[in-house]
C-alpha atoms as a printed R data frame, in Angstrom:
    type eleno elety resid chain resno       x      y      z
1   ATOM     1    CA   MET     A     1   0.000  0.000  0.000
2   ATOM     2    CA   THR     A     2   1.344  3.437 -0.937
3   ATOM     3    CA   LYS     A     3   1.782  5.741  2.042
4   ATOM     4    CA   VAL     A     4  -0.072  9.026  1.637
5   ATOM     5    CA   ILE     A     5   1.868 12.038  2.893
6   ATOM     6    CA   ASP     A     6  -0.272 14.851  4.225
7   ATOM     7    CA   ILE     A     7   1.684 17.930  3.118
8   ATOM     8    CA   GLN     A     8  -0.688 20.295  4.913
9   ATOM     9    CA   ASP     A     9  -0.183 18.380  8.145
10  ATOM    10    CA   ASP     A    10   3.600 18.596  7.699
11  ATOM    11    CA   ASN     A    11   3.291 22.329  7.078
12  ATOM    12    CA   ASN     A    12   1.232 22.709 10.251
13  ATOM    13    CA   LYS     A    13   3.860 20.872 12.264
14  ATOM    14    CA   GLN     A    14   6.596 23.063 10.810
15  ATOM    15    CA   ALA     A    15   4.623 26.199 11.653
16  ATOM    16    CA   ALA     A    16   4.112 24.940 15.204
17  ATOM    17    CA   HIS     A    17   7.807 24.189 15.624
18  ATOM    18    CA   GLU     A    18   8.732 27.649 14.371
19  ATOM    19    CA   PHE     A    19   6.249 29.163 16.816
20  ATOM    20    CA   TYR     A    20   7.695 27.199 19.750
21  ATOM    21    CA   SER     A    21  11.228 28.171 18.787
22  ATOM    22    CA   ASP     A    22  10.377 31.867 18.558
23  ATOM    23    CA   ALA     A    23   8.324 31.841 21.779
24  ATOM    24    CA   LEU     A    24  11.170 30.222 23.718
25  ATOM    25    CA   LYS     A    25  13.592 32.876 22.472
26  ATOM    26    CA   VAL     A    26  11.176 35.592 23.614
27  ATOM    27    CA   LEU     A    27  10.956 33.951 27.024
28  ATOM    28    CA   ILE     A    28  14.721 33.638 27.368
29  ATOM    29    CA   ASN     A    29  15.230 37.275 26.316
30  ATOM    30    CA   SER     A    30  12.690 38.405 28.915
31  ATOM    31    CA   LYS     A    31  15.224 37.416 31.629
32  ATOM    32    CA   ASP     A    32  12.371 36.213 33.847
33  ATOM    33    CA   ASP     A    33  12.380 32.703 35.279
34  ATOM    34    CA   PHE     A    34  10.206 30.122 33.555
35  ATOM    35    CA   MET     A    35   9.848 26.380 33.139
36  ATOM    36    CA   VAL     A    36   8.320 24.331 30.342
37  ATOM    37    CA   GLY     A    37   5.626 21.785 31.180
38  ATOM    38    CA   GLY     A    38   2.896 20.011 29.241
39  ATOM    39    CA   GLY     A    39   3.806 17.676 26.414
40  ATOM    40    CA   PHE     A    40   7.460 18.688 26.414
41  ATOM    41    CA   ALA     A    41   7.888 17.822 30.093
42  ATOM    42    CA   LEU     A    42   6.014 14.572 29.532
43  ATOM    43    CA   ARG     A    43   8.459 13.715 26.762
44  ATOM    44    CA   GLN     A    44  11.390 14.478 29.081
45  ATOM    45    CA   TYR     A    45  10.174 12.026 31.731
46  ATOM    46    CA   THR     A    46   8.539  9.315 29.620
47  ATOM    47    CA   GLY     A    47   9.877  9.576 26.068
48  ATOM    48    CA   ILE     A    48   6.322  9.932 24.732
49  ATOM    49    CA   ILE     A    49   6.167 12.371 21.807
50  ATOM    50    CA   ARG     A    50   2.912 14.246 21.397
51  ATOM    51    CA   ASP     A    51   1.993 16.881 18.828
52  ATOM    52    CA   THR     A    52   0.510 19.993 20.402
53  ATOM    53    CA   LYS     A    53  -0.561 23.465 19.288
54  ATOM    54    CA   ASP     A    54   0.372 25.122 22.544
55  ATOM    55    CA   LEU     A    55   3.392 25.581 24.764
56  ATOM    56    CA   ASP     A    56   2.781 25.235 28.501
57  ATOM    57    CA   VAL     A    57   5.041 27.615 30.414
58  ATOM    58    CA   PHE     A    58   5.073 27.757 34.208
59  ATOM    59    CA   CYS     A    59   6.133 30.876 36.074
60  ATOM    60    CA   ARG     A    60   5.609 32.645 39.382
61  ATOM    61    CA   GLY     A    61   2.438 34.689 39.563
62  ATOM    62    CA   GLY     A    62   4.428 37.848 40.192
63  ATOM    63    CA   ASP     A    63   6.517 37.310 37.051
64  ATOM    64    CA   CYS     A    64   3.570 36.630 34.748
65  ATOM    65    CA   PRO     A    65   2.646 40.297 33.978
66  ATOM    66    CA   ARG     A    66   6.225 41.131 32.938
67  ATOM    67    CA   ILE     A    67   6.461 38.048 30.733
68  ATOM    68    CA   LEU     A    68   3.103 38.852 29.161
69  ATOM    69    CA   LYS     A    69   4.233 42.416 28.466
70  ATOM    70    CA   HIS     A    70   7.417 41.137 26.841
71  ATOM    71    CA   PHE     A    71   5.385 38.918 24.526
72  ATOM    72    CA   ALA     A    72   3.184 41.897 23.580
73  ATOM    73    CA   GLU     A    73   6.276 43.953 22.751
74  ATOM    74    CA   ASN     A    74   7.352 41.160 20.392
75  ATOM    75    CA   GLY     A    75   4.145 41.109 18.366
76  ATOM    76    CA   TYR     A    76   2.114 38.524 20.242
77  ATOM    77    CA   GLU     A    77  -1.558 38.952 21.094
78  ATOM    78    CA   THR     A    78  -1.879 38.613 24.864
79  ATOM    79    CA   GLU     A    79  -4.660 38.059 27.361
80  ATOM    80    CA   PHE     A    80  -5.026 37.531 31.098
81  ATOM    81    CA   THR     A    81  -7.358 34.574 30.709
82  ATOM    82    CA   ASP     A    82  -8.032 33.828 34.379
83  ATOM    83    CA   ALA     A    83  -6.491 35.901 37.171
84  ATOM    84    CA   ARG     A    84  -6.464 32.819 39.389
85  ATOM    85    CA   TRP     A    85  -4.001 30.832 37.297
86  ATOM    86    CA   LEU     A    86  -3.643 31.485 33.535
87  ATOM    87    CA   ALA     A    87  -2.570 33.970 30.850
88  ATOM    88    CA   LYS     A    88  -1.943 33.471 27.115
89  ATOM    89    CA   ALA     A    89   0.280 34.790 24.344
90  ATOM    90    CA   LYS     A    90  -0.901 34.002 20.806
91  ATOM    91    CA   LYS     A    91   0.169 34.101 17.184
92  ATOM    92    CA   GLY     A    92  -2.344 32.692 14.723
93  ATOM    93    CA   GLU     A    93  -3.645 29.309 15.868
94  ATOM    94    CA   HIS     A    94  -0.712 28.676 18.176
95  ATOM    95    CA   PHE     A    95  -0.368 29.983 21.710
96  ATOM    96    CA   VAL     A    96   1.635 29.941 24.921
97  ATOM    97    CA   ASP     A    97  -0.163 29.141 28.159
98  ATOM    98    CA   LEU     A    98   1.448 31.022 31.037
99  ATOM    99    CA   ILE     A    99   0.512 28.988 34.105
100 ATOM   100    CA   PHE     A   100   1.182 30.110 37.670
101 ATOM   101    CA   ASN     A   101  -1.360 28.052 39.621
102 ATOM   102    CA   ASN     A   102  -4.402 25.891 38.938
103 ATOM   103    CA   PRO     A   103  -8.085 26.933 39.035
104 ATOM   104    CA   GLY     A   104  -8.482 25.701 42.611
105 ATOM   105    CA   ASN     A   105  -5.352 27.518 43.821
106 ATOM   106    CA   HIS     A   106  -3.714 24.269 44.945
107 ATOM   107    CA   CYS     A   107  -0.639 24.232 42.688
108 ATOM   108    CA   ILE     A   108   0.996 27.617 43.206
109 ATOM   109    CA   VAL     A   109   4.284 27.912 41.312
110 ATOM   110    CA   ASP     A   110   6.969 29.037 43.757
111 ATOM   111    CA   ASP     A   111  10.745 28.945 44.207
112 ATOM   112    CA   THR     A   112  10.783 25.257 45.121
113 ATOM   113    CA   TRP     A   113   9.667 24.350 41.599
114 ATOM   114    CA   PHE     A   114  12.739 26.049 40.154
115 ATOM   115    CA   GLU     A   115  15.082 24.523 42.735
116 ATOM   116    CA   ARG     A   116  14.144 21.035 41.559
117 ATOM   117    CA   ALA     A   117  13.545 21.702 37.855
118 ATOM   118    CA   THR     A   118  15.197 19.547 35.200
119 ATOM   119    CA   LYS     A   119  17.507 20.977 32.548
120 ATOM   120    CA   GLY     A   120  16.612 20.270 28.950
121 ATOM   121    CA   GLU     A   121  16.779 21.540 25.384
122 ATOM   122    CA   ILE     A   122  13.789 22.288 23.156
123 ATOM   123    CA   PHE     A   123  14.199 23.439 19.550
124 ATOM   124    CA   GLY     A   124  17.763 24.543 20.227
125 ATOM   125    CA   SER     A   125  16.975 26.513 23.400
126 ATOM   126    CA   LYS     A   126  18.265 25.428 26.794
127 ATOM   127    CA   VAL     A   127  15.364 25.530 29.238
128 ATOM   128    CA   LEU     A   128  14.166 24.253 32.584
129 ATOM   129    CA   LEU     A   129  11.332 21.733 32.699
130 ATOM   130    CA   ILE     A   130   8.992 21.418 35.660
131 ATOM   131    CA   PRO     A   131   9.916 18.656 38.136
132 ATOM   132    CA   ALA     A   132   8.252 15.283 37.625
133 ATOM   133    CA   GLU     A   133   6.554 15.551 41.030
134 ATOM   134    CA   GLU     A   134   4.961 18.894 40.185
135 ATOM   135    CA   LEU     A   135   3.952 17.564 36.767
136 ATOM   136    CA   VAL     A   136   2.027 14.754 38.470
137 ATOM   137    CA   TRP     A   137   0.658 17.096 41.164
138 ATOM   138    CA   SER     A   138  -0.856 19.455 38.610
139 ATOM   139    CA   LYS     A   139  -2.223 16.622 36.461
140 ATOM   140    CA   LEU     A   140  -4.038 14.993 39.388
141 ATOM   141    CA   TYR     A   141  -6.551 17.849 39.251
142 ATOM   142    CA   VAL     A   142  -7.212 17.464 35.509
143 ATOM   143    CA   GLN     A   143 -10.154 15.067 35.382
144 ATOM   144    CA   ASN     A   144 -12.555 16.790 33.022
145 ATOM   145    CA   ARG     A   145 -14.976 15.087 30.679
146 ATOM   146    CA   GLU     A   146 -13.016 16.598 27.777
147 ATOM   147    CA   ARG     A   147  -9.573 15.876 29.183
148 ATOM   148    CA   TYR     A   148  -8.272 13.393 31.710
149 ATOM   149    CA   ASP     A   149  -4.554 13.148 32.509
150 ATOM   150    CA   GLY     A   150  -4.529  9.860 34.413
151 ATOM   151    CA   ALA     A   151  -2.629  7.992 31.696
152 ATOM   152    CA   ASP     A   152   0.082 10.667 31.680
153 ATOM   153    CA   ILE     A   153   0.548 10.233 35.434
154 ATOM   154    CA   ASN     A   154   0.755  6.465 35.083
155 ATOM   155    CA   HIS     A   155   3.409  6.811 32.399
156 ATOM   156    CA   VAL     A   156   5.498  9.212 34.507
157 ATOM   157    CA   TRP     A   157   5.384  6.805 37.443
158 ATOM   158    CA   LEU     A   158   6.195  3.848 35.217
159 ATOM   159    CA   ARG     A   159   9.217  5.501 33.636
160 ATOM   160    CA   CYS     A   160  10.728  7.378 36.584
161 ATOM   161    CA   GLY     A   161   8.799  6.263 39.677
162 ATOM   162    CA   LYS     A   162  11.804  4.484 41.176
163 ATOM   163    CA   HIS     A   163  13.597  7.838 41.398
164 ATOM   164    CA   PHE     A   164  10.471  9.814 42.217
165 ATOM   165    CA   ASP     A   165  10.247 11.964 45.352
166 ATOM   166    CA   TRP     A   166   7.124 10.363 46.800
167 ATOM   167    CA   LYS     A   167   7.395 12.302 50.053
168 ATOM   168    CA   LYS     A   168   7.281 15.535 48.076
169 ATOM   169    CA   LEU     A   169   4.150 14.414 46.233
170 ATOM   170    CA   TRP     A   170   2.555 13.345 49.519
171 ATOM   171    CA   MET     A   171   3.273 16.772 50.981
172 ATOM   172    CA   HIS     A   172   1.411 18.305 48.040
173 ATOM   173    CA   MET     A   173  -1.509 15.862 48.059
174 ATOM   174    CA   GLU     A   174  -2.121 15.002 51.713
175 ATOM   175    CA   GLN     A   175  -5.125 17.328 51.868
176 ATOM   176    CA   HIS     A   176  -6.691 15.588 48.870
177 ATOM   177    CA   TRP     A   177  -5.347 12.101 49.472
178 ATOM   178    CA   HIS     A   178  -8.461 10.501 47.942
179 ATOM   179    CA   LEU     A   179  -7.343 11.707 44.503
180 ATOM   180    CA   LEU     A   180  -3.870 10.263 44.982
181 ATOM   181    CA   LEU     A   181  -5.177  6.932 46.277
182 ATOM   182    CA   ALA     A   182  -7.554  6.643 43.326
183 ATOM   183    CA   GLN     A   183  -4.677  7.248 40.922
184 ATOM   184    CA   VAL     A   184  -2.411  4.750 42.695
185 ATOM   185    CA   LEU     A   185  -5.114  2.072 42.498
186 ATOM   186    CA   GLN     A   186  -5.512  2.791 38.795
187 ATOM   187    CA   PHE     A   187  -1.739  2.535 38.310
188 ATOM   188    CA   GLN     A   188  -1.716 -0.856 40.029
189 ATOM   189    CA   PHE     A   189  -4.627 -1.964 37.843
190 ATOM   190    CA   VAL     A   190  -2.861 -0.886 34.656
191 ATOM   191    CA   TYR     A   191   0.569 -2.232 35.660
192 ATOM   192    CA   PRO     A   192   0.081 -5.113 38.133
193 ATOM   193    CA   SER     A   193   3.691 -6.245 37.714
194 ATOM   194    CA   GLU     A   194   4.964 -2.765 38.628
195 ATOM   195    CA   ARG     A   195   2.849 -2.124 41.726
196 ATOM   196    CA   ASP     A   196   5.908 -1.868 43.985
197 ATOM   197    CA   ILE     A   197   6.962  1.338 42.222
198 ATOM   198    CA   VAL     A   198   4.539  3.057 44.618
199 ATOM   199    CA   PRO     A   199   6.138  2.857 48.095
200 ATOM   200    CA   LYS     A   200   4.317  0.617 50.546
201 ATOM   201    CA   TRP     A   201   4.453  3.254 53.288
202 ATOM   202    CA   LEU     A   202   2.447  5.629 51.100
203 ATOM   203    CA   PHE     A   203  -0.080  3.002 50.075
204 ATOM   204    CA   ASP     A   204  -0.540  1.859 53.677
205 ATOM   205    CA   GLU     A   205  -1.022  5.434 54.887
206 ATOM   206    CA   MET     A   206  -3.786  6.110 52.375
207 ATOM   207    CA   ILE     A   207  -5.508  2.759 52.924
208 ATOM   208    CA   ASN     A   208  -5.510  3.396 56.679
209 ATOM   209    CA   ARG     A   209  -7.081  6.797 56.106
210 ATOM   210    CA   ALA     A   210  -9.692  5.246 53.834
211 ATOM   211    CA   GLN     A   211 -10.625  2.786 56.582
212 ATOM   212    CA   GLU     A   212 -10.498  5.299 59.436
213 ATOM   213    CA   GLN     A   213 -12.802  7.761 57.719
214 ATOM   214    CA   TYR     A   214 -15.695  5.381 58.457
215 ATOM   215    CA   ASP     A   215 -15.037  5.840 62.178
216 ATOM   216    CA   MET     A   216 -15.683  9.548 61.829
217 ATOM   217    CA   PRO     A   217 -19.113 11.218 61.886
218 ATOM   218    CA   ILE     A   218 -20.595 12.090 58.499
219 ATOM   219    CA   PRO     A   219 -19.916 15.789 57.706
220 ATOM   220    CA   LEU     A   220 -22.921 17.997 58.415
221 ATOM   221    CA   GLU     A   221 -22.317 20.317 55.465
222 ATOM   222    CA   LYS     A   222 -23.229 18.947 52.034
223 ATOM   223    CA   ILE     A   223 -20.028 19.783 50.174
224 ATOM   224    CA   CYS     A   224 -19.171 18.953 46.557
225 ATOM   225    CA   ARG     A   225 -15.460 19.005 45.767
226 ATOM   226    CA   GLY     A   226 -16.092 18.003 42.157
227 ATOM   227    CA   PRO     A   227 -15.343 21.488 40.773
228 ATOM   228    CA   LEU     A   228 -11.750 21.105 41.955
229 ATOM   229    CA   ILE     A   229 -11.198 18.473 39.256
230 ATOM   230    CA   ASP     A   230 -13.875 19.445 36.694
231 ATOM   231    CA   GLN     A   231 -15.181 22.991 36.515
232 ATOM   232    CA   THR     A   232 -18.265 22.167 34.375
233 ATOM   233    CA   GLN     A   233 -19.626 18.670 35.016
234 ATOM   234    CA   TYR     A   234 -20.553 19.261 38.664
235 ATOM   235    CA   ALA     A   235 -22.647 22.374 38.056
236 ATOM   236    CA   ASN     A   236 -25.932 20.560 38.780
237 ATOM   237    CA   ASP     A   237 -24.700 19.558 42.212
238 ATOM   238    CA   ILE     A   238 -24.366 23.216 43.131
239 ATOM   239    CA   THR     A   239 -27.320 24.746 41.290
240 ATOM   240    CA   ASP     A   240 -29.954 22.001 41.639
241 ATOM   241    CA   TRP     A   241 -28.986 19.564 44.370
242 ATOM   242    CA   ASP     A   242 -28.107 21.981 47.189
243 ATOM   243    CA   TYR     A   243 -24.456 21.033 47.549
244 ATOM   244    CA   LYS     A   244 -22.049 23.766 48.565
245 ATOM   245    CA   VAL     A   245 -19.025 24.276 46.365
246 ATOM   246    CA   VAL     A   246 -15.652 24.162 48.046
247 ATOM   247    CA   THR     A   247 -14.499 27.736 48.488
248 ATOM   248    CA   ILE     A   248 -11.730 28.482 46.005
249 ATOM   249    CA   ARG     A   249  -9.125 30.559 47.754
250 ATOM   250    CA   SER     A   250  -8.174 33.836 46.161
251 ATOM   251    CA   VAL     A   251  -4.666 34.284 44.803
């Protein structure tokens, strides 16, 4: 069978690569600290290559306005998409996501991210990539109907879990340990022969908490924490079923 080459698709990929290259140069010239996440970080830790139309850049919230201004001065269309966590710089159909938190204000980018970042090179530019632990931390809250990052987390654990800082992840996720336990159980389901990658002390701690919660009284307040992982699919719980949404802390 003759292989059909999609020239338009190749042209789109080339345009995307040129956009990434230019955007990274703008970021480097801004002199502000930044790290690359998303598909490029996933490739760093797993080897999985994924085509994408956007570049996920993580920065401190205080640095974001300066970086955004620098993009504007270099001909990019800019917007402060959501003051809680996200801004964008665009050219045509391609864009940079400037991320400094998550919608629930649980993944604030701070100095510790940079202290543990990984060095890498993308399209000829030397950059920092977000740490594997922070990559997993941020992805644990992405469980939308349209996008679910559980497979990405499983692949990160599979490929670098033996060198993973599990105590660091536990520090991040102790408040929402249910999400971490659910992901660990899924990992063990997907990779039964690799279950020991997750430390036993962590698994035991979460299982004990799962058992002990039944010894506690049922909470009086009807709370729905669904919006922390999906900002649209739990709307009925709040508007029609009298559940209170978890208060999202201001930045």
